[in-house]
Backbone bond lengths (Angstrom), bond angles and torsions (degrees), N, CA, C in turn:
res aa  C-N    CA-C-N  psi(-1)  N-CA   C-N-CA  omega(-1)  CA-C   N-CA-C  phi
1 M - - - 1.417 - - 1.536 107.71 -
2 A 1.307 116.10 135.18 1.426 123.93 176.89 1.474 114.05 -137.81
3 I 1.315 119.55 139.27 1.437 124.94 175.12 1.465 109.29 -114.99
4 T 1.368 120.39 105.12 1.410 121.35 -170.45 1.502 115.03 -63.47
5 S 1.348 120.85 -30.66 1.387 121.25 -177.80 1.510 110.78 -73.19
6 E 1.332 120.17 -15.13 1.460 123.38 177.93 1.533 110.97 -106.53
7 A 1.328 117.73 -0.29 1.446 120.14 -178.12 1.507 111.64 -73.67
8 T 1.374 118.01 149.42 1.413 124.00 176.59 1.592 107.61 -122.48
9 G 1.279 114.97 162.41 1.471 117.18 178.74 1.500 113.69 58.65
10 G 1.379 111.75 -124.85 1.477 115.69 -178.50 1.518 112.36 -90.98
11 G 1.324 120.26 13.26 1.455 121.59 -176.62 1.539 113.54 -57.47
12 Q 1.372 117.48 -35.49 1.442 116.43 179.96 1.515 110.14 -65.70
13 A 1.285 120.35 -38.87 1.420 122.74 179.87 1.504 114.26 -65.01
14 V 1.273 115.89 -37.44 1.540 122.71 176.10 1.522 107.71 -64.69
15 C 1.298 116.87 -42.55 1.466 121.37 -176.30 1.593 106.76 -66.72
16 S 1.214 117.05 -44.99 1.489 117.56 -174.74 1.557 115.22 -76.06
17 S 1.341 114.35 -28.01 1.492 115.62 -178.35 1.528 116.81 -96.27
18 R 1.341 116.72 -26.82 1.461 117.32 -169.66 1.570 111.39 -111.63
19 M 1.276 118.19 -12.47 1.455 120.09 -177.84 1.534 114.53 -85.18
20 E 1.281 118.63 129.70 1.455 121.57 178.36 1.504 116.43 -80.24
21 W 1.327 118.14 -28.93 1.427 121.68 -174.82 1.595 104.78 -121.14
22 R 1.299 113.62 130.18 1.460 121.40 175.01 1.490 112.26 -118.30
23 S 1.297 117.75 134.49 1.468 122.72 178.66 1.506 108.21 -122.14
24 I 1.341 115.37 131.45 1.484 122.03 -178.89 1.532 108.22 -115.85
25 P 1.285 117.70 102.22 1.491 119.45 179.18 1.563 107.29 -63.98
26 L 1.325 117.39 137.53 1.402 124.79 177.56 1.515 112.32 -108.95
27 G 1.264 117.73 114.77 1.507 121.85 174.94 1.497 107.76 -108.20
28 S 1.275 116.42 -162.96 1.472 121.23 175.02 1.540 108.00 -160.65
29 L 1.337 112.34 161.53 1.414 120.93 174.79 1.549 106.39 -115.67
30 E 1.299 113.36 104.01 1.510 115.89 -177.92 1.544 106.97 -151.61
31 Q 1.307 114.26 156.29 1.458 122.27 179.35 1.486 111.52 -69.86
32 H 1.293 115.87 139.49 1.477 121.37 175.74 1.485 111.03 -125.17
33 G 1.333 117.67 26.74 1.389 121.54 -172.77 1.488 117.22 86.77
34 P 1.348 121.98 -178.25 1.449 122.45 -177.90 1.444 115.31 -75.79
35 H 1.397 119.20 -6.66 1.455 122.01 -174.73 1.522 113.94 -99.20
36 L 1.344 119.55 -9.78 1.472 124.00 -177.39 1.514 112.00 -133.46
37 P 1.313 117.60 143.82 1.500 119.33 176.94 1.555 113.39 -70.11
38 C 1.324 114.30 162.52 1.494 117.43 -179.45 1.519 111.60 -68.75
39 G 1.311 117.61 -17.99 1.462 120.74 -179.65 1.556 116.34 -90.66
40 T 1.352 117.45 12.44 1.351 125.57 -176.36 1.541 114.95 -49.16
41 D 1.357 116.25 -51.29 1.435 123.24 179.63 1.516 111.90 -60.50
42 T 1.318 116.17 -42.07 1.439 120.91 178.74 1.580 111.22 -64.71
43 F 1.353 114.04 -46.75 1.447 118.35 177.51 1.528 112.24 -55.15
44 Q 1.379 114.77 -41.10 1.466 118.67 179.71 1.521 113.12 -67.95
45 V 1.344 118.93 -45.19 1.436 119.86 179.00 1.506 112.13 -65.19
46 N 1.289 119.53 -36.46 1.454 124.02 178.17 1.556 109.60 -63.07
47 E 1.332 117.14 -43.28 1.469 120.68 176.87 1.531 113.46 -66.69
48 L 1.334 115.16 -39.22 1.481 120.05 176.96 1.556 109.10 -61.91
49 F 1.375 116.00 -44.67 1.533 114.80 -179.72 1.517 111.67 -68.24
50 K 1.329 117.31 -35.51 1.532 119.02 177.63 1.516 110.71 -60.71
51 R 1.310 114.22 -41.27 1.521 117.78 177.62 1.533 113.81 -68.23
52 A 1.360 114.31 -41.40 1.439 120.11 177.30 1.525 113.13 -61.40
53 V 1.322 118.45 -45.14 1.369 124.93 -179.85 1.529 109.45 -57.28
54 Q 1.252 119.47 -35.89 1.491 123.53 178.91 1.558 112.49 -66.50
55 Q 1.363 113.51 -21.79 1.473 116.25 179.69 1.532 113.81 -93.55
56 V 1.290 118.55 -9.59 1.431 124.55 -174.75 1.570 108.71 -94.71
57 P 1.330 117.69 132.87 1.446 119.32 175.26 1.536 110.73 -58.10
58 S 1.326 115.22 138.67 1.507 121.32 -175.15 1.512 112.22 -65.61
59 E 1.326 122.25 -23.50 1.397 125.09 -176.98 1.569 112.17 -80.85
60 L 1.331 117.64 -9.27 1.510 118.02 178.50 1.489 111.46 -68.59
61 P 1.336 118.99 138.90 1.465 122.12 -177.69 1.543 111.50 -78.19
62 V 1.310 117.20 68.15 1.467 121.35 -177.56 1.554 109.53 -119.32
63 C 1.272 118.02 136.60 1.450 122.69 178.15 1.512 105.92 -122.97
64 V 1.379 115.35 126.62 1.425 120.56 174.03 1.553 109.05 -99.63
65 C 1.344 113.55 110.26 1.455 116.21 -177.70 1.496 112.83 -76.32
66 P 1.340 118.20 169.26 1.456 117.66 175.03 1.505 115.10 -58.48
67 T 1.292 119.17 150.13 1.445 123.95 -178.87 1.519 108.76 -68.35
68 S 1.354 116.23 138.57 1.446 123.13 170.96 1.499 106.02 -93.58
69 E 1.342 115.57 119.56 1.454 120.30 -178.16 1.513 109.65 -90.10
70 Y 1.292 118.73 -3.16 1.449 122.15 178.07 1.541 108.43 -108.52
71 S 1.302 115.84 116.38 1.447 124.09 174.78 1.437 110.20 -137.86
72 V 1.346 116.06 -177.84 1.431 122.50 -178.97 1.522 108.62 -72.20
73 V 1.323 116.49 114.04 1.512 122.35 176.79 1.501 106.33 -124.26
74 Q 1.320 115.23 92.59 1.434 118.23 -176.46 1.554 110.93 -101.16
75 W 1.321 117.60 -34.06 1.461 116.24 -176.18 1.537 113.13 -76.63
76 A 1.364 117.06 -22.80 1.445 119.96 -176.04 1.586 110.13 -94.47
77 S 1.322 118.83 12.16 1.413 120.53 -171.20 1.561 114.64 -55.22
78 P 1.329 116.43 -41.20 1.497 115.76 179.92 1.486 113.34 -66.62
79 M 1.304 116.77 -20.83 1.501 119.00 179.76 1.470 110.36 -97.75
80 A 1.319 117.32 -173.87 1.459 121.98 179.26 1.553 109.92 -68.95
81 S 1.306 117.62 115.13 1.432 118.07 177.84 1.573 105.09 -157.94
82 A 1.301 111.83 162.51 1.473 118.47 174.62 1.538 109.26 -133.84
83 G 1.370 113.53 88.03 1.407 121.32 -178.11 1.491 112.72 -109.05
84 I 1.326 115.16 166.01 1.419 124.45 174.42 1.517 109.84 -128.27
85 Q 1.369 113.07 161.29 1.444 121.66 -177.59 1.571 108.28 -68.63
86 P 1.328 119.17 152.66 1.484 121.55 178.94 1.531 112.16 -58.12
87 L 1.288 118.96 -44.19 1.407 122.65 176.94 1.618 113.11 -57.80
88 T 1.277 115.30 -42.58 1.479 122.44 -179.62 1.537 108.17 -64.52
89 L 1.361 117.20 -38.62 1.471 120.11 179.33 1.552 107.74 -66.29
90 E 1.351 115.53 -47.49 1.430 118.51 -179.27 1.557 113.35 -60.08
91 Q 1.375 117.59 -41.50 1.379 121.11 -178.92 1.549 113.03 -71.75
92 S 1.330 116.04 -23.96 1.455 118.68 -178.54 1.517 111.00 -71.22
93 F 1.279 119.11 -12.72 1.474 122.35 -177.13 1.567 111.77 -107.03
94 D 1.302 117.16 1.06 1.476 120.57 175.40 1.456 115.00 -72.67
């Protein structure tokens, strides 16, 4: 198991070349009202992945890539948000 955003030295290369499974956490930047920050969804998915990683055996060939903070945010468009179109999201992972 490797988490690229926490890797040091050559850790990123190991993750990209030797891992069979890659997981990309998807967050978003969108308004949640005056009581929560715009990065709330990203904070939640990062915490979820940190907890999940603790449950997976370290010898499994899994790589957790850095979180993408840009995702499809259609319902929050009139409010403060940074979304991308569905096709753009799909193409960004090709």
